C-alpha positions as CSV (number, residue, x, y, z in Angstrom):
1,M,-74.3,-137.2,-143.9
2,K,-76.8,-139.9,-144.9
3,S,-74.0,-142.4,-145.3
4,R,-72.8,-141.7,-141.7
5,I,-76.3,-142.2,-140.4
6,A,-76.7,-145.4,-142.3
7,L,-73.4,-146.7,-141.0
8,L,-74.3,-145.8,-137.4
9,T,-77.7,-147.5,-137.8
10,L,-76.0,-150.6,-139.2
11,L,-73.4,-150.7,-136.4
12,L,-76.1,-150.2,-133.7
13,G,-78.2,-152.9,-135.3
14,L,-75.3,-155.3,-135.2
15,F,-74.4,-154.4,-131.7
16,F,-77.9,-155.1,-130.4
17,A,-78.4,-158.2,-132.5
18,V,-75.5,-160.0,-130.9
19,P,-77.4,-160.8,-127.6
20,A,-80.2,-162.3,-129.7
21,F,-77.8,-165.1,-130.7
22,A,-76.7,-165.7,-127.1
23,D,-77.2,-168.9,-125.2
24,D,-80.9,-169.9,-125.4
25,S,-81.0,-172.7,-122.9
26,A,-84.8,-172.7,-122.4
27,D,-85.0,-176.1,-124.1
28,G,-82.1,-177.6,-122.1
29,V,-79.8,-177.6,-125.1
30,S,-76.9,-175.2,-124.9
31,A,-76.0,-173.0,-127.9
32,A,-72.6,-174.6,-128.1
33,S,-74.0,-178.0,-129.1
34,H,-76.9,-179.6,-130.9
35,G,-79.0,-182.1,-129.0
36,N,-77.0,-185.0,-130.5
37,G,-73.7,-183.9,-129.1
38,T,-72.2,-182.3,-132.3
39,R,-70.9,-178.8,-131.8
40,L,-72.2,-175.9,-133.8
41,L,-68.6,-174.8,-134.5
42,D,-68.0,-178.1,-136.3
43,D,-70.4,-176.8,-139.1
44,K,-68.1,-176.0,-142.0
45,G,-70.7,-174.0,-144.0
46,A,-69.3,-170.6,-142.9
47,T,-65.8,-171.8,-143.4
48,F,-66.5,-172.8,-147.0
49,L,-68.2,-169.5,-147.7
50,G,-65.3,-167.5,-146.1
51,A,-62.7,-169.5,-148.0
52,A,-64.5,-169.0,-151.3
53,I,-65.0,-165.2,-150.7
54,G,-61.3,-164.8,-149.6
55,A,-60.0,-166.7,-152.6
56,G,-62.1,-164.7,-154.9
57,L,-60.9,-161.4,-153.4
58,V,-57.3,-162.5,-153.6
59,I,-57.6,-163.4,-157.3
60,M,-59.3,-160.1,-158.1
61,G,-56.5,-158.2,-156.3
62,G,-53.8,-160.2,-158.0
63,A,-55.4,-159.6,-161.4
64,A,-55.7,-155.9,-160.7
65,G,-52.0,-155.7,-159.7
66,I,-50.8,-157.6,-162.7
67,G,-53.0,-155.4,-164.9
68,R,-51.5,-152.3,-163.5
69,V,-47.9,-153.6,-163.9
70,G,-48.7,-154.5,-167.6
71,S,-50.3,-151.1,-168.2
72,S,-47.4,-149.2,-166.7
73,A,-44.9,-151.2,-168.5
74,A,-46.6,-150.7,-171.9
75,E,-46.9,-147.0,-171.2
76,S,-43.2,-146.6,-170.2
77,M,-42.1,-148.7,-173.2
78,A,-44.1,-146.4,-175.5
79,R,-42.4,-143.3,-173.9
80,Q,-38.9,-144.7,-174.0
81,P,-38.5,-147.5,-176.6
82,E,-34.8,-147.7,-176.1
83,A,-35.4,-149.0,-172.5
84,A,-38.0,-151.6,-173.5
85,G,-35.7,-154.6,-172.7
86,S,-35.0,-153.6,-169.1
87,I,-38.6,-152.5,-168.6
88,N,-39.9,-155.8,-169.9
89,G,-37.7,-157.7,-167.6
90,I,-38.6,-155.7,-164.5
91,S,-42.3,-155.9,-165.3
92,L,-42.1,-159.7,-165.7
93,L,-40.3,-160.0,-162.4
94,C,-43.0,-157.9,-160.7
95,A,-45.8,-159.8,-162.3
96,A,-44.2,-163.1,-161.1
97,M,-43.9,-161.8,-157.5
98,I,-47.6,-160.7,-157.6
99,E,-48.6,-164.1,-159.0
100,G,-46.6,-165.9,-156.3
101,A,-48.2,-163.8,-153.5
102,T,-51.6,-164.5,-155.0
103,L,-51.0,-168.2,-155.2
104,F,-49.8,-168.3,-151.6
105,A,-52.9,-166.4,-150.4
106,V,-55.2,-168.7,-152.3
107,V,-53.5,-171.7,-150.7
108,V,-53.9,-170.1,-147.3
109,C,-57.7,-169.6,-148.0
110,L,-58.1,-173.1,-149.1
111,L,-56.2,-174.5,-146.1
112,A,-59.0,-173.0,-144.0
113,L,-61.1,-175.8,-145.4
114,I,-58.8,-178.5,-143.9
115,F,-58.4,-177.1,-140.5
């Protein structure tokens, strides 16, 4: 019950905080640009932070996936030693697929820095 109240409080706080960051044109400068003509969206700080967090999460997910594949393969080889060759091949194939998806996702995260 306490977690629901905390979540509701957080959501309401975020909902009412959005207008606080709205256009404040009292000084004649719109919120979309600085006074010198550069746009606020050209600031890459949030992009760098998002790309770093995204790449880190992808790496952690890929490592967890490969760990689970290795753990399951070792357990199944211990249970059936006669099938160890085929289990080893399948687990290596699965680990390679996870690694490829992880590499692709990291590249996508880092491409956010370029565009």
